[in-house]
C-alpha positions as CSV (number, residue, x, y, z in Angstrom):
1,M,-18.4,21.5,57.3
2,V,-15.8,24.3,56.7
3,S,-14.1,24.0,53.3
4,K,-10.4,24.3,53.1
5,K,-8.8,27.3,51.4
6,V,-7.6,26.4,47.9
7,Y,-4.0,27.5,47.3
8,P,-2.8,27.5,43.6
9,R,0.1,25.2,43.0
10,L,3.1,26.0,40.8
11,L,3.3,22.5,39.3
12,E,2.2,22.4,35.7
13,P,1.3,19.1,34.0
14,P,3.6,18.1,31.1
15,E,2.3,17.0,27.8
16,G,1.6,13.2,27.5
17,S,1.8,10.6,30.2
18,F,3.8,11.2,33.4
19,F,4.6,9.9,36.9
20,L,3.8,12.3,39.8
21,F,5.8,11.5,42.9
22,G,5.7,13.1,46.3
23,A,5.6,12.3,50.0
24,R,2.2,11.6,51.5
25,G,0.3,14.7,52.3
26,T,1.9,17.0,49.7
27,G,-1.5,17.5,47.9
28,K,-1.0,15.2,44.9
29,S,-4.5,13.9,44.8
30,T,-6.1,17.3,45.3
31,W,-4.0,18.7,42.5
32,L,-4.9,15.8,40.2
33,K,-8.6,16.2,40.8
34,A,-8.4,19.9,40.0
35,T,-6.2,19.5,37.0
36,F,-7.9,16.5,35.4
37,P,-11.5,16.8,36.5
38,R,-12.8,14.6,33.6
39,A,-10.2,11.9,33.8
40,M,-11.0,8.3,34.7
41,R,-9.6,7.9,38.2
42,I,-8.5,4.6,39.8
43,D,-7.5,5.0,43.4
44,L,-5.6,2.1,44.8
45,L,-6.1,3.3,48.4
46,D,-9.7,2.2,47.9
47,L,-9.6,-1.2,49.4
48,Q,-12.2,-2.8,47.1
49,V,-10.5,-1.4,44.0
50,Y,-7.1,-2.6,45.2
51,Q,-8.3,-6.1,46.1
52,D,-10.2,-6.4,42.7
53,L,-7.1,-5.5,40.7
54,L,-4.8,-7.5,43.0
55,A,-6.8,-10.6,42.2
56,D,-7.2,-9.8,38.5
57,P,-4.8,-7.2,37.0
58,G,-6.4,-7.8,33.6
59,L,-9.5,-6.1,35.0
60,L,-7.7,-2.8,34.3
61,G,-7.3,-3.6,30.6
62,R,-11.0,-4.5,30.3
63,K,-11.9,-1.1,31.9
64,L,-9.5,0.8,29.6
65,R,-10.8,-1.0,26.5
66,A,-14.2,0.6,27.0
67,L,-12.7,4.2,26.8
68,T,-12.4,6.4,23.8
69,P,-8.8,6.3,22.4
70,G,-6.7,9.1,23.7
71,S,-8.5,9.3,27.1
72,T,-6.8,10.5,30.3
73,I,-6.5,8.0,33.2
74,V,-5.3,8.9,36.7
75,L,-3.9,5.9,38.6
76,D,-3.4,7.0,42.2
77,E,-0.9,5.2,44.5
78,I,0.5,3.1,41.6
79,Q,3.3,1.8,43.8
80,R,0.8,-0.5,45.5
81,L,0.4,-2.6,42.3
82,P,3.4,-2.1,40.0
83,V,2.2,-5.1,37.9
84,L,-0.4,-2.7,36.4
85,L,2.3,-1.0,34.5
86,N,2.2,-3.8,32.0
87,E,-1.3,-2.8,31.1
88,V,-0.5,0.9,31.2
89,H,2.3,0.3,28.7
90,R,0.1,-1.7,26.4
91,F,-2.7,0.8,26.3
92,M,-0.4,3.8,25.8
93,E,0.9,2.0,22.7
94,E,-2.4,0.6,21.4
95,Q,-5.0,3.2,22.3
96,G,-2.9,6.4,22.8
97,H,-4.2,6.9,26.3
98,R,-2.6,9.5,28.5
99,F,-1.7,8.1,32.0
100,V,-1.0,10.1,35.1
101,L,0.7,7.7,37.5
102,C,0.7,9.1,41.0
103,G,2.7,7.6,44.0
104,S,4.2,8.3,47.4
105,S,7.0,5.8,47.0
106,A,9.3,4.9,44.1
107,R,10.7,1.8,45.8
108,K,8.6,-1.0,44.3
109,L,8.4,0.8,41.0
110,K,12.1,0.9,40.7
111,K,12.2,-2.9,41.2
112,Q,9.2,-3.9,39.3
113,G,8.6,-2.3,35.9
114,T,9.2,1.4,35.7
115,N,11.7,0.6,33.0
116,L,8.8,-0.5,30.8
117,L,7.8,3.1,30.5
118,A,11.3,4.5,29.9
119,G,11.0,7.4,27.6
120,R,7.2,7.3,27.5
121,A,6.4,8.9,30.8
122,V,8.4,11.7,32.3
123,R,8.7,12.3,36.1
124,R,7.3,15.2,38.1
125,F,7.4,15.8,41.8
126,M,5.1,17.5,44.3
127,F,6.5,19.4,47.3
128,P,5.1,21.1,50.4
129,F,3.5,24.5,50.0
130,L,5.9,27.1,48.8
131,P,5.9,30.8,49.9
132,A,4.7,31.8,46.4
133,E,1.8,29.4,46.7
134,L,0.7,30.5,50.2
135,G,1.0,34.2,49.4
136,G,0.0,36.4,52.3
137,D,-0.6,33.3,54.5
138,F,3.1,32.4,54.5
139,D,4.6,32.4,58.0
140,L,8.2,31.4,58.3
141,E,8.0,30.7,62.0
142,E,5.0,28.4,61.4
143,V,6.8,26.6,58.6
144,L,10.0,26.1,60.6
145,R,7.9,24.7,63.5
146,Y,5.3,22.6,61.8
147,G,6.4,22.4,58.2
148,A,4.3,23.2,55.1
149,L,2.8,19.9,54.1
150,P,-0.8,20.7,53.0
151,V,-2.3,18.0,55.1
152,V,-0.6,19.7,58.2
153,W,-0.9,23.3,57.2
154,Q,-4.6,23.2,56.7
155,A,-5.3,21.1,59.9
156,A,-7.0,22.6,62.9
157,D,-4.3,21.2,65.2
158,K,-1.0,21.0,63.4
159,A,0.9,19.3,66.2
160,D,-1.6,16.4,66.5
161,T,-1.7,16.1,62.7
162,L,2.0,15.9,62.4
163,A,2.2,13.2,65.1
164,A,-0.5,11.2,63.3
165,Y,1.3,11.7,60.0
166,V,4.4,9.8,61.4
167,Q,2.2,6.9,62.5
168,M,0.4,6.8,59.2
169,Y,3.7,6.8,57.4
170,L,4.9,3.8,59.4
171,K,1.7,1.9,59.1
172,E,0.6,2.6,55.5
173,E,3.9,3.3,53.8
174,I,6.3,1.0,55.6
175,Q,4.3,-1.8,57.3
176,A,1.5,-2.2,54.8
177,E,4.0,-2.4,51.9
178,A,6.4,-4.7,53.8
179,L,9.4,-2.5,53.1
180,V,11.3,-3.5,56.3
181,R,11.5,-6.7,58.3
182,N,12.0,-4.9,61.6
183,L,9.5,-2.1,61.8
184,P,10.3,-1.1,65.4
185,G,14.0,-0.9,64.5
186,F,13.2,1.4,61.5
187,A,10.9,3.5,63.8
188,R,13.8,3.9,66.3
189,F,16.1,4.9,63.5
190,L,14.0,7.9,62.3
191,P,14.7,10.1,65.3
192,V,18.4,9.5,64.9
193,L,18.1,10.4,61.2
194,A,16.3,13.6,62.1
195,L,19.5,14.8,63.9
196,F,21.4,14.6,60.6
197,H,19.0,17.0,58.9
198,A,21.0,19.5,56.8
199,Q,24.3,17.7,57.7
200,V,26.9,16.1,55.5
201,L,26.0,12.4,55.5
202,N,28.5,10.1,57.1
203,L,27.2,6.5,57.2
204,S,29.6,5.4,59.9
205,S,28.6,8.2,62.3
206,L,24.9,7.6,61.5
207,A,25.3,3.8,62.2
208,R,27.2,4.5,65.4
209,D,24.5,6.9,66.7
210,A,21.7,4.6,65.7
211,G,23.4,1.6,67.2
212,V,23.0,-0.6,64.2
213,A,25.2,-2.0,61.5
214,R,26.3,0.2,58.6
215,T,24.6,-2.1,56.1
216,T,21.3,-1.8,58.0
217,V,21.6,2.0,58.0
218,Q,22.2,1.9,54.2
219,G,19.0,-0.1,53.8
220,Y,17.0,2.2,56.0
221,L,18.3,5.3,54.2
222,E,17.3,3.9,50.8
223,I,13.8,3.2,52.2
224,A,13.5,6.8,53.6
225,E,14.7,8.2,50.2
226,D,12.5,5.9,48.1
227,T,9.5,6.9,50.2
228,L,10.3,10.5,49.5
229,I,10.7,11.8,53.1
230,I,14.4,12.7,52.6
231,F,16.7,13.6,49.7
232,K,20.4,13.9,49.2
233,L,22.3,16.9,47.8
234,P,25.6,15.9,46.2
235,S,28.8,17.7,46.7
236,F,29.8,20.2,44.0
237,P,33.5,19.7,43.1
238,L,35.3,22.9,42.1
239,K,39.0,23.0,42.8
240,E,41.4,20.1,42.4
241,K,44.0,21.6,44.8
242,V,41.6,21.9,47.7
243,R,40.6,18.8,49.8
244,E,36.9,19.1,49.2
245,R,34.3,16.9,51.0
246,K,32.7,14.4,48.7
247,H,29.8,13.1,50.9
248,P,26.3,14.3,50.1
249,K,24.2,16.4,52.5
250,L,20.9,15.0,53.8
251,Y,17.7,16.9,54.0
252,W,14.1,16.0,55.1
253,V,11.5,17.0,52.6
254,D,9.6,19.2,55.1
255,P,10.8,21.0,58.3
256,G,8.0,19.5,60.4
257,L,9.0,15.9,59.8
258,P,12.4,15.7,61.6
259,R,10.7,17.5,64.5
260,A,7.7,15.2,64.5
261,V,9.7,11.9,64.6
262,R,11.6,13.3,67.6
263,G,8.4,14.3,69.3
264,A,9.7,17.9,69.6
265,L,7.0,20.3,68.2
266,G,7.4,23.3,70.5
267,P,8.9,26.6,69.2
268,P,12.4,25.7,67.7
269,G,15.3,26.9,69.7
270,P,18.4,28.7,68.3
271,E,20.4,25.5,68.1
272,E,17.7,23.9,65.9
273,K,16.8,26.8,63.7
274,G,19.9,26.8,61.6
275,A,19.3,23.3,60.2
276,L,15.5,24.0,59.8
277,L,16.1,27.2,57.8
278,E,18.7,25.7,55.6
279,G,16.5,22.6,55.0
280,W,13.6,24.8,54.1
281,V,15.7,26.8,51.6
282,A,16.9,23.4,50.2
283,V,13.3,22.3,49.7
284,V,12.3,25.6,48.0
285,L,15.3,25.4,45.7
286,R,14.6,21.8,44.8
287,A,10.9,22.7,44.1
288,Y,11.9,25.5,41.7
289,K,14.3,23.2,40.0
290,E,11.5,20.8,39.3
291,Y,8.6,23.2,38.7
292,R,10.4,25.9,36.7
293,K,13.8,24.4,35.7
294,L,15.5,27.5,37.0
295,F,18.9,25.8,37.1
296,D,20.5,22.7,35.6
297,D,22.1,21.1,38.6
298,W,23.2,22.0,42.1
299,G,25.2,20.8,45.1
300,H,26.9,21.9,48.3
301,W,30.6,22.8,48.6
302,S,32.9,22.4,51.6
303,V,36.5,21.7,52.4
304,N,38.0,19.4,55.0
305,L,39.6,20.7,58.2
306,P,41.3,22.9,59.2
307,S,39.6,25.7,57.3
308,R,36.0,24.5,57.4
309,K,35.0,26.7,54.6
310,K,31.6,25.9,53.1
311,V,28.8,27.1,50.9
312,D,25.4,25.5,51.4
313,F,24.2,25.6,47.8
314,L,25.9,26.1,44.5
315,L,23.5,26.3,41.5
316,R,24.6,26.0,37.9
317,R,22.7,27.1,34.8
318,G,24.7,26.8,31.6
319,E,28.1,28.3,32.3
320,E,26.8,30.5,35.2
321,K,26.9,29.7,38.9
322,V,25.2,31.1,41.9
323,A,26.4,30.5,45.5
324,I,24.0,30.6,48.5
325,E,24.8,30.5,52.2
326,V,22.1,30.3,54.8
327,K,22.4,31.5,58.4
328,S,19.6,31.7,61.0
329,A,21.2,34.6,62.8
330,D,19.2,37.9,63.3
331,R,22.3,40.0,62.6
332,F,24.8,39.9,59.9
333,Q,28.4,39.1,60.8
334,K,31.4,39.1,58.4
335,S,32.2,35.6,59.3
336,H,28.9,34.4,57.8
337,A,30.2,35.1,54.3
338,S,33.6,33.4,54.8
339,G,32.6,30.5,52.6
340,L,31.3,32.8,49.9
341,R,34.5,34.8,50.0
342,A,36.5,31.5,49.8
343,L,35.1,30.9,46.3
344,G,37.1,33.9,45.2
345,D,37.1,34.4,41.5
346,L,35.5,31.1,40.6
347,P,34.9,31.0,36.8
348,G,31.3,31.6,36.0
349,L,30.2,32.7,39.5
350,A,27.6,35.3,38.8
351,R,26.2,36.0,42.3
352,K,26.9,35.3,45.9
353,I,23.8,35.3,48.2
354,L,23.6,35.3,52.0
355,V,20.2,34.3,53.4
356,Y,19.7,35.3,57.1
357,L,16.9,36.2,59.5
358,G,17.7,39.9,59.5
359,R,15.2,42.1,61.2
């Protein structure tokens, strides 16, 4: 058996208890095993463990009572049994245990008990491999084609693994957790949602393209966001005298996923590359915001017709701002920087950056 190459991750564990969220296949469990090798580990993907705790949640308390006060416990896939948070809360208070609560979905936790740990367990997120983590193995063309989820990146056949990933997501994340009543309808919605990758989100347009009611689309979007395969980037309001667009932008958490749900895994064409590159930059920026706190908040900026001026990303740290525009072109054109120029002498704007595939 050939061992997989170990890539160092940029995520650092905080002090005390914390939630670790991330889409399936981002390497959470691998990181937890390496970071907390001596911790007590309870994996709720283990069918026997899950069934035992489902039938008797108090079993967790009896296991924890036998540990030395101040022990570290890793609870993997905690979203499968949110009721266990009652015991987690109690033993954090009574025994001073440190809990690492790992999950690939925040949906059930949001509804059933995460508030019990408010202020007692911070949140951290795991993302696909970043260029700094892959080092010399980083290949932008491969990332834009297949993504950088560890489960895919380290697979012998990336295309087959991505296709299997989509089916696993639908079966284990959506169907097994009963998150939707109409699984075929949700499955048909995902390829439509893929077309909105790196686009300003318009629910009416999305509902029309998907052929379902706006309320249904809203519910499907919430599920996709709660299961961590997409995220939204809010607009960044700047000038009161300009008709700025207020809708958020939508991004998939990995370039390979919108391609996989559409069944299109060949080399990306020019018409697809722009959204893939912008989406990848969005993921990297979001990861550095979470891992290194490099900026305080961020958003996109654009104005309504007729000018169509836009900037893909505006980052703010303190009073300073940085503007970033992403283009997939091989050669620079002055028009690429029109949005950056439109910001003019914006107060606090420290840098304007254009990212493009120059060769």
